[in-house]
ZATI-378146 format. One record per residue (C-alpha): residue in three letters; chain; x, y, z. Coordinates in pm, 1 decimal, decimal comma, padded with zeros to 6 digits. Layout:
! residues N
   residu   chaine       east      north         up
      ALA        A          X          Y          Z
...
This chain:
! residues 258
   residu   chaine       east      north         up
      MET        A   -00031,8   -00040,7    00006,9
      GLN        A    00278,3    00251,1    00093,0
      ARG        A    00422,2    00121,0   -00234,3
      LYS        A    00135,5    00266,4   -00437,7
      LEU        A    00020,0    00585,9   -00209,4
      GLU        A    00384,7    00718,1   -00278,4
      ALA        A    00295,9    00628,4   -00675,0
      PHE        A    00007,8    00884,6   -00679,7
      LYS        A    00189,4    01141,4   -00470,8
      GLU        A    00484,4    01153,1   -00722,2
      LEU        A    00216,8    01178,1   -00988,2
      LEU        A    00077,7    01451,0   -00867,3
      GLU        A    00409,1    01633,6   -00764,2
      ILE        A    00483,7    01601,1   -01119,3
      MET        A    00148,3    01724,9   -01226,9
      ASP        A    00158,4    02040,7   -01003,7
      GLU        A    00568,7    02101,0   -01220,2
      LEU        A    00416,5    02064,5   -01525,4
      ARG        A    00198,1    02269,2   -01462,8
      GLU        A    00365,2    02560,8   -01375,4
      LYS        A    00651,7    02505,6   -01626,6
      CYS        A    00588,9    02319,2   -01911,1
      PRO        A    00449,9    02551,4   -02179,4
      TRP        A    00235,8    02223,7   -02336,7
      ASP        A    00074,4    02184,3   -01988,5
      LYS        A    00045,9    02481,7   -01891,3
      LYS        A   -00202,0    02631,6   -02219,9
      GLN        A   -00420,3    02304,0   -02155,6
      THR        A   -00805,3    02336,3   -02051,1
      LEU        A   -01106,1    02119,6   -01936,8
      GLU        A   -01182,8    02155,8   -02288,7
      SER        A   -00843,0    02080,3   -02500,2
      LEU        A   -00826,7    01756,4   -02285,9
      ARG        A   -01102,4    01656,4   -02326,1
      LYS        A   -01052,6    01500,1   -02719,1
      LEU        A   -00731,5    01349,6   -02557,1
      THR        A   -00923,6    01192,3   -02280,1
      ILE        A   -01108,0    01031,4   -02503,4
      GLU        A   -00816,5    00905,2   -02705,7
      GLU        A   -00705,6    00784,0   -02480,8
      THR        A   -00947,7    00555,4   -02362,0
      TYR        A   -01049,6    00428,9   -02667,8
      GLU        A   -00635,3    00303,2   -02641,8
      LEU        A   -00724,6    00104,7   -02374,5
      GLY        A   -01041,0   -00002,3   -02557,7
      ASP        A   -00781,4   -00201,6   -02746,1
      ALA        A   -00581,9   -00267,7   -02542,5
      ILE        A   -00878,2   -00483,3   -02312,3
      LEU        A   -00992,1   -00601,1   -02691,0
      HIS        A   -00633,4   -00758,6   -02813,1
      ASN        A   -00624,8   -00859,0   -02476,8
      ASN        A   -00234,2   -00704,1   -02382,4
      LEU        A   -00205,7   -00651,3   -01993,1
      GLN        A    00096,2   -00421,6   -02077,0
      ASP        A   -00068,1   -00240,7   -02343,5
      ILE        A   -00381,0   -00213,3   -02075,8
      LYS        A   -00125,5   -00101,1   -01816,3
      LYS        A   -00014,6    00197,7   -01958,2
      GLU        A   -00289,3    00372,5   -02139,3
      LEU        A   -00474,9    00330,1   -01744,1
      GLY        A   -00160,2    00518,9   -01647,4
      ASP        A   -00251,0    00798,0   -01926,7
      LEU        A   -00644,9    00861,4   -01795,1
      MET        A   -00429,4    00868,5   -01470,3
      LEU        A   -00268,6    01140,3   -01602,1
      HIS        A   -00574,8    01267,1   -01741,2
      ILE        A   -00747,3    01255,8   -01382,0
      ALA        A   -00470,5    01419,6   -01204,2
      PHE        A   -00471,0    01689,6   -01496,1
      TYR        A   -00807,7    01779,8   -01474,0
      SER        A   -00824,4    01787,6   -01099,1
      LYS        A   -00555,3    01994,6   -01083,9
      ILE        A   -00717,1    02277,9   -01355,1
      GLY        A   -01005,9    02191,5   -01132,0
      SER        A   -00828,1    02332,4   -00754,2
      GLU        A   -00643,8    02639,3   -00901,5
      LYS        A   -01024,9    02671,3   -01044,3
      GLY        A   -01093,7    02634,4   -00709,3
      GLU        A   -01350,2    02467,6   -00774,2
      PHE        A   -01225,3    02108,3   -00657,4
      ASP        A   -00903,7    01935,0   -00609,6
      ILE        A   -00822,9    01541,2   -00601,8
      GLY        A   -00891,7    01542,9   -00276,8
      ASP        A   -01214,9    01621,7   -00333,3
      VAL        A   -01295,1    01344,9   -00628,3
      LEU        A   -01184,1    01118,8   -00492,4
      GLU        A   -01383,7    01152,0   -00174,8
      SER        A   -01666,8    01176,3   -00407,9
      ILE        A   -01604,6    00835,6   -00544,2
      ASN        A   -01556,8    00687,6   -00289,0
      LYS        A   -01876,5    00804,8   -00069,7
      LYS        A   -02065,6    00714,5   -00388,2
      LEU        A   -01946,7    00340,4   -00425,1
      VAL        A   -02020,8    00294,0   -00030,0
      TYR        A   -02396,7    00475,0   -00098,7
      ARG        A   -02459,2    00289,8   -00403,3
      HIS        A   -02327,5   -00065,6   -00228,3
      PRO        A   -02560,5   -00091,2    00055,7
      HIS        A   -02533,1   -00501,6    00082,3
      VAL        A   -02158,0   -00426,2    00036,4
      PHE        A   -02149,0   -00127,3    00338,8
      GLY        A   -02479,5   -00158,1    00499,5
      ASP        A   -02770,2   -00361,2    00652,5
      VAL        A   -02899,4   -00454,9    00221,8
      GLU        A   -02986,2   -00819,1    00140,5
      VAL        A   -02985,7   -00944,2   -00278,2
      ASP        A   -03010,7   -01255,7   -00374,1
      GLY        A   -02679,1   -01305,0   -00470,7
      SER        A   -02687,8   -01202,4   -00821,1
      ALA        A   -02527,9   -00966,5   -01035,7
      LYS        A   -02882,0   -00895,0   -01212,1
      LYS        A   -02975,9   -00787,2   -00891,2
      VAL        A   -02691,4   -00566,0   -00744,7
      GLU        A   -02721,9   -00368,9   -01084,1
      GLU        A   -03079,1   -00302,5   -01037,6
      ASN        A   -03017,3   -00174,3   -00625,9
      TRP        A   -02784,0    00048,2   -00799,9
      GLU        A   -02968,4    00237,4   -01063,6
      ALA        A   -03309,3    00264,1   -00856,4
      LEU        A   -03052,9    00443,5   -00537,4
      LYS        A   -02893,1    00611,1   -00889,2
      LEU        A   -03279,5    00800,2   -00884,4
      LYS        A   -03324,7    00880,6   -00562,3
      GLU        A   -02986,6    01066,3   -00485,2
      LYS        A   -03179,9    01370,6   -00707,7
      GLY        A   -03510,4    01363,9   -00434,6
      GLY        A   -03642,9    01103,6   -00665,8
      ASN        A   -03625,2    01345,0   -01002,1
      LYS        A   -03358,9    01179,7   -01141,5
      ARG        A   -03509,6    01083,8   -01475,0
      VAL        A   -03369,8    00717,6   -01617,6
      LEU        A   -03186,8    00822,6   -01864,5
      GLU        A   -03021,3    01125,3   -01762,7
      GLY        A   -02667,5    01063,2   -01760,6
      VAL        A   -02646,9    00879,7   -02051,4
      PRO        A   -02358,1    01098,6   -02261,1
      VAL        A   -02550,2    01200,4   -02594,8
      ALA        A   -02205,8    01268,8   -02790,6
      MET        A   -02125,6    00880,5   -02644,9
      PRO        A   -02075,3    00613,2   -02993,6
      ALA        A   -02482,3    00525,0   -03110,7
      LEU        A   -02408,1    00144,8   -03081,4
      VAL        A   -02194,1    00215,4   -02695,4
      LYS        A   -02527,4    00402,4   -02593,7
      ALA        A   -02815,8    00232,4   -02755,7
      ASN        A   -02718,3   -00029,8   -02485,1
      ARG        A   -02606,0    00163,8   -02211,8
      ILE        A   -03009,1    00256,8   -02312,6
      GLN        A   -03171,2   -00097,6   -02264,8
      GLU        A   -02878,4   -00097,8   -01947,0
      LYS        A   -03117,0    00155,7   -01801,3
      VAL        A   -03367,0    00037,1   -01815,4
      ARG        A   -03362,2   -00258,2   -01733,2
      GLY        A   -03256,6   -00141,0   -01419,5
      VAL        A   -03626,6   -00034,8   -01358,2
      GLY        A   -03802,5   -00363,7   -01471,8
      PHE        A   -03825,5   -00241,1   -01870,7
      ASP        A   -03775,0   -00588,2   -02016,6
      TRP        A   -03835,4   -00870,5   -02188,0
      GLU        A   -03955,2   -01208,5   -01931,3
      HIS        A   -03814,8   -01449,7   -02098,5
      LYS        A   -03419,7   -01333,3   -02358,2
      GLU        A   -03582,2   -01603,5   -02582,5
      GLN        A   -03859,0   -01343,8   -02682,4
      VAL        A   -03622,9   -01090,1   -02818,6
      TRP        A   -03641,7   -01284,5   -03096,0
      GLU        A   -03977,9   -01228,6   -03219,6
      LYS        A   -03919,2   -00841,5   -03205,7
      VAL        A   -03580,5   -00858,7   -03407,0
      LYS        A   -03809,1   -01077,7   -03697,5
      GLU        A   -04086,7   -00814,3   -03696,9
      GLU        A   -03805,7   -00508,0   -03738,3
      VAL        A   -03617,9   -00730,7   -04049,7
      ASP        A   -03992,8   -00770,6   -04188,8
      GLU        A   -04060,1   -00392,3   -04094,3
      LEU        A   -03711,9   -00304,6   -04297,0
      GLY        A   -03840,1   -00522,2   -04604,6
      HIS        A   -04121,1   -00394,1   -04662,9
      GLU        A   -04006,8   -00046,2   -04650,1
      ILE        A   -03647,6   -00150,5   -04893,8
      GLY        A   -03949,0   -00247,9   -05117,3
      LYS        A   -04137,9    00067,7   -05152,5
      MET        A   -03790,4    00269,4   -05180,1
      ASP        A   -03843,9    00542,9   -04951,9
      LYS        A   -03472,4    00574,4   -04812,6
      ASP        A   -03584,2    00832,3   -04505,8
      LYS        A   -03801,9    00525,6   -04371,3
      ILE        A   -03536,7    00320,4   -04449,3
      GLU        A   -03276,9    00439,7   -04288,3
      ALA        A   -03542,7    00427,1   -03984,3
      GLU        A   -03580,1    00073,0   -04001,8
      PHE        A   -03191,7   -00010,8   -04048,0
      GLY        A   -03165,4    00210,1   -03689,1
      ASP        A   -03491,5    00006,9   -03536,4
      LEU        A   -03304,3   -00352,3   -03646,0
      PHE        A   -03009,7   -00229,4   -03478,6
      PHE        A   -03117,6   -00109,0   -03142,0
      ALA        A   -03332,6   -00468,5   -03168,7
      MET        A   -02977,8   -00683,8   -03233,4
      VAL        A   -02846,9   -00473,6   -02901,7
      ASN        A   -03146,0   -00563,2   -02736,4
      ALA        A   -03037,0   -00930,8   -02775,4
      ALA        A   -02678,3   -00907,1   -02748,5
      ARG        A   -02624,0   -00755,2   -02433,9
      LEU        A   -02994,5   -01042,7   -02325,0
      TYR        A   -02741,0   -01275,5   -02369,7
      ASP        A   -02463,4   -01097,7   -02193,2
      ILE        A   -02303,6   -01040,8   -02502,6
      ASP        A   -02090,2   -00633,4   -02554,4
      PRO        A   -02230,4   -00512,7   -02846,4
      GLU        A   -01911,8   -00311,2   -02918,6
      ALA        A   -01689,8   -00549,9   -02834,7
      ALA        A   -01865,7   -00854,9   -03090,2
      LEU        A   -01841,6   -00554,0   -03410,8
      GLU        A   -01498,5   -00472,8   -03343,6
      ARG        A   -01429,3   -00883,7   -03333,1
      THR        A   -01552,6   -00928,3   -03693,7
      ASN        A   -01419,8   -00566,1   -03755,7
      LEU        A   -01046,2   -00686,1   -03676,2
      LYS        A   -01141,4   -01079,2   -03834,0
      PHE        A   -01185,3   -00847,5   -04155,6
      THR        A   -00914,3   -00681,0   -04165,7
      LYS        A   -00672,1   -00914,4   -04098,1
      ARG        A   -00847,6   -01204,3   -04394,6
      PHE        A   -00917,7   -00824,1   -04690,5
      ASN        A   -00500,9   -00800,8   -04559,2
      TYR        A   -00464,9   -01155,0   -04666,8
      LEU        A   -00627,7   -01150,4   -04987,0
      GLU        A   -00422,8   -00820,1   -05095,9
      SER        A   -00123,6   -00931,8   -04996,4
      LYS        A   -00119,4   -01252,2   -05131,2
      THR        A   -00281,9   -01070,5   -05474,3
      LEU        A    00058,0   -00849,7   -05464,1
      LEU        A    00301,5   -01166,2   -05412,3
      LYS        A    00131,5   -01298,0   -05739,3
      GLY        A    00196,7   -00930,3   -05879,7
      LYS        A   -00116,8   -00873,1   -05922,2
      SER        A   -00395,9   -00561,7   -05862,2
      LEU        A   -00732,0   -00606,0   -05614,3
      HIS        A   -00855,1   -00409,5   -05852,3
      ASP        A   -00779,1   -00612,1   -06149,8
      MET        A   -00917,9   -00906,2   -05997,8
      SER        A   -01233,2   -01090,2   -06042,5
      LEU        A   -01467,9   -01135,1   -05746,3
      ALA        A   -01434,2   -01540,9   -05798,3
      GLU        A   -01051,3   -01482,9   -05749,7
      MET        A   -01098,0   -01314,9   -05463,4
      ASP        A   -01335,7   -01492,6   -05315,3
      VAL        A   -01051,5   -01790,8   -05390,7
      ILE        A   -00866,2   -01634,0   -05141,1
      TRP        A   -01083,8   -01489,6   -04901,7
      LYS        A   -01144,6   -01898,1   -04787,4
      GLU        A   -00818,0   -01965,5   -04773,8
      ALA        A   -00740,9   -01694,5   -04568,0
      LYS        A   -01082,2   -01838,5   -04305,4
      ARG        A   -00910,3   -02169,9   -04301,5
      LYS        A   -00598,5   -02029,8   -04192,6
      GLU        A   -00809,6   -01904,6   -03913,5
């Protein structure tokens, strides 16, 4: 524990010195750091998807720096410092875990804990907090859809049995097909959205992270396409000169090698 406290103290001391002496660090604001924090968060996500523990450690360090940076700026404004930040999360964790720090009993399931968490969040503002408050507007649509569905599940708005979701998926496929038949682009877009939302819902019900699932397919497709491109170049050809049938042969070869 002492080593950890010393390392954290050193980070704060380094941050103080950088803010005072480094021209780049001195000019940063909450707003200018925002896009960099988002980038660092995605880099952490990439490291997690690749299960690269060394990169995870590095990216967590980058995010820790950002937390210290924001807190330093907050202290300069006289609004909050790193102590306030830590005290705030400590209080929140204790309050939202009454089954650990209080006398509330749960049935032992993670789902019940999550439902209780969402209920406590609604109580924090005297019951005036709306269920979907706190879902960031700028959050990517796929992640946002999943978060919306998690939040409404917390107040009981969910399918009784996960298998029921497939009827909804089939319904959305049929509605999309109907609008495609009429070639109304605006309605086709709307129905695609409904279908995507239903598929995200299905993934959630089967404990699948839709973002991770889609990124897994992105990586798989990229690997296969890179193999196709490399093989084509080795033959002295260009993809532009190959037929789809020729490309498909190499594509299937890439699949077999996985």
